[in-house]
C-alpha positions in Angstrom: 45.0 -33.8 10.6 43.1 -31.1 8.7 41.8 -28.1 10.6 38.0 -27.9 10.4 36.5 -24.5 10.2 33.6 -24.2 12.6 32.1 -21.3 10.6 32.0 -23.2 7.3 28.6 -24.3 6.3 29.5 -26.4 3.2 28.8 -29.7 4.9 25.3 -28.5 5.9 24.1 -27.6 2.4 23.3 -29.8 -0.5 25.6 -29.9 -3.6 22.8 -28.3 -5.6 22.5 -25.3 -3.2 26.3 -25.0 -3.1 26.4 -24.9 -6.9 23.6 -22.4 -7.0 25.4 -20.1 -4.5 28.8 -20.5 -6.3 27.1 -19.7 -9.7 25.4 -16.6 -8.2 28.7 -15.4 -6.5 30.5 -15.8 -9.8 27.8 -13.8 -11.7 28.0 -11.1 -9.0 31.8 -10.9 -9.4 31.6 -10.5 -13.2 28.5 -8.2 -13.2 28.3 -6.5 -9.8 25.3 -4.3 -9.0 26.2 -0.7 -8.7 28.0 0.1 -5.4 28.3 -3.5 -4.4 31.4 -5.7 -4.7 31.4 -9.3 -3.5 34.4 -11.0 -2.0 34.9 -14.6 -3.1 36.2 -17.1 -0.7 37.5 -20.0 -2.9 37.6 -22.4 0.1 34.1 -21.8 1.3 31.4 -20.6 -1.1 29.0 -20.2 1.9 31.3 -17.4 3.3 29.5 -14.6 1.5 30.9 -11.2 2.1 30.5 -8.0 0.1 31.5 -4.3 0.3 28.6 -2.0 0.0 29.4 1.6 -0.9 27.5 4.2 1.1 24.9 5.7 -1.3 25.4 9.4 -2.1 22.9 11.7 -0.5 22.9 9.6 2.7 24.9 10.0 5.9 26.8 6.8 4.8 28.1 8.4 1.5 31.8 8.0 1.1 31.9 4.9 3.3 32.6 1.3 2.4 30.7 -1.2 4.5 31.7 -4.9 4.8 28.6 -7.1 5.0 28.5 -10.9 5.7 25.6 -13.2 4.9 25.3 -16.4 6.9 23.5 -19.2 5.2 21.6 -21.5 7.5 21.3 -25.3 6.8 17.7 -24.6 5.7 18.8 -22.2 3.0 17.2 -21.3 0.6 13.9 -22.3 2.3 15.0 -20.2 5.3 16.6 -16.8 4.9 20.2 -16.1 5.6 21.2 -13.9 8.5 23.0 -10.7 7.5 25.6 -8.7 9.5 27.5 -5.5 9.0 31.2 -6.3 9.9 31.9 -2.6 9.6 30.6 -0.6 12.6 27.6 1.5 11.6 25.1 3.8 13.3 21.8 2.6 11.8 18.3 1.9 13.2 18.1 -1.5 11.6 21.5 -2.7 12.7 22.1 -4.2 16.2 25.3 -3.4 18.1 26.6 -6.8 17.1 26.1 -5.9 13.4 23.0 -8.1 12.8 20.7 -6.6 10.3 16.9 -6.5 10.7 15.3 -6.7 7.2 11.8 -8.0 6.5 13.1 -9.5 3.2 15.3 -11.7 5.4 12.4 -12.6 7.7 8.7 -12.6 6.9 9.0 -11.5 3.3 11.6 -14.2 2.5 11.0 -16.4 -0.6 13.4 -19.2 -1.5 13.9 -17.9 -5.0 15.4 -14.6 -3.8 19.1 -14.7 -4.4 22.2 -13.2 -2.9 22.0 -10.2 -5.2 18.5 -9.4 -4.0 19.7 -9.6 -0.3 22.7 -7.3 -0.9 20.5 -4.8 -2.8 18.0 -4.8 0.0 20.8 -4.1 2.5 22.0 -1.2 0.3 18.4 0.1 0.2 18.3 0.2 4.0 21.2 2.6 3.9 19.1 4.9 1.7 15.7 4.4 3.6 16.2 3.2 7.2 13.1 1.7 8.8 12.6 3.3 12.2 9.6 1.0 12.8 11.8 -2.1 13.1 14.7 -0.7 15.0 17.3 -3.0 16.5 19.3 0.1 17.6 16.7 2.0 19.5 18.8 5.1 19.9 19.3 5.4 16.2 15.6 4.7 15.5 14.6 7.4 18.0 17.0 10.0 16.6 15.9 9.1 13.0 12.2 9.9 13.9 12.7 12.8 16.3 15.9 14.6 15.4 17.0 13.6 11.9 19.9 16.1 11.8 21.4 14.6 15.0 20.9 11.1 13.5 22.6 12.1 10.3 25.5 13.7 12.1 26.1 10.6 14.2 25.8 8.3 11.2 28.3 10.5 9.2 30.7 10.5 12.1 30.6 6.7 12.5 31.1 6.4 8.7 34.1 8.7 8.8 35.6 6.8 11.7 34.9 3.2 10.6 34.0 3.0 6.9 36.7 4.9 5.1 38.9 2.0 4.2 38.2 0.3 0.9 39.0 -3.4 1.3 
C-alpha cells in the first residue's frame, strides 16, 4: 500500500494548473531572480520552496531564509499562503511563519505567478509594512525604535538564517 502524503496538493489541482506550476518552477530554476533560489520537489510540484537571500542594507543581510508557498485547491483564482520556514523577526511574519502580504490577499490576481510572489516576499525584507503587522512587537519596534528592531532582526538572522541549504 502506497503512503499518501497529506501535504501534497496534486490531486486538488487540475492538470493544466500543475503543468503551469511545473513550467514556472523549471523556469525559476534555470533563470532565478537575483537572491532567490527555488527548491524543486520532483514528487510534488505543488511543494514550492525557495531560499531568499537577505537583501544587503537590511537587518536580514547575510541570512538565507527558507520560504514555502502552499497552493490552495482554488489556485490560481485564490492566492497561495506563504510561510517562512526559517525563524525571522519581522512585522509581517507571524510566530508560526505565516506571511501577511497584500499581494497574497486583496491585491491577488490569478495571472500573478510564483516568481512574483517570491519577489514580493523578498521586497518585504527590504520594506516591512508596520501597518499590517502579524508580529505586533516587531511592528511596534519598527515604528518607534528602529535601531532596536534592526538589532533584534539581525540577531535572529545570525542565529537562525546562516545556513545555506
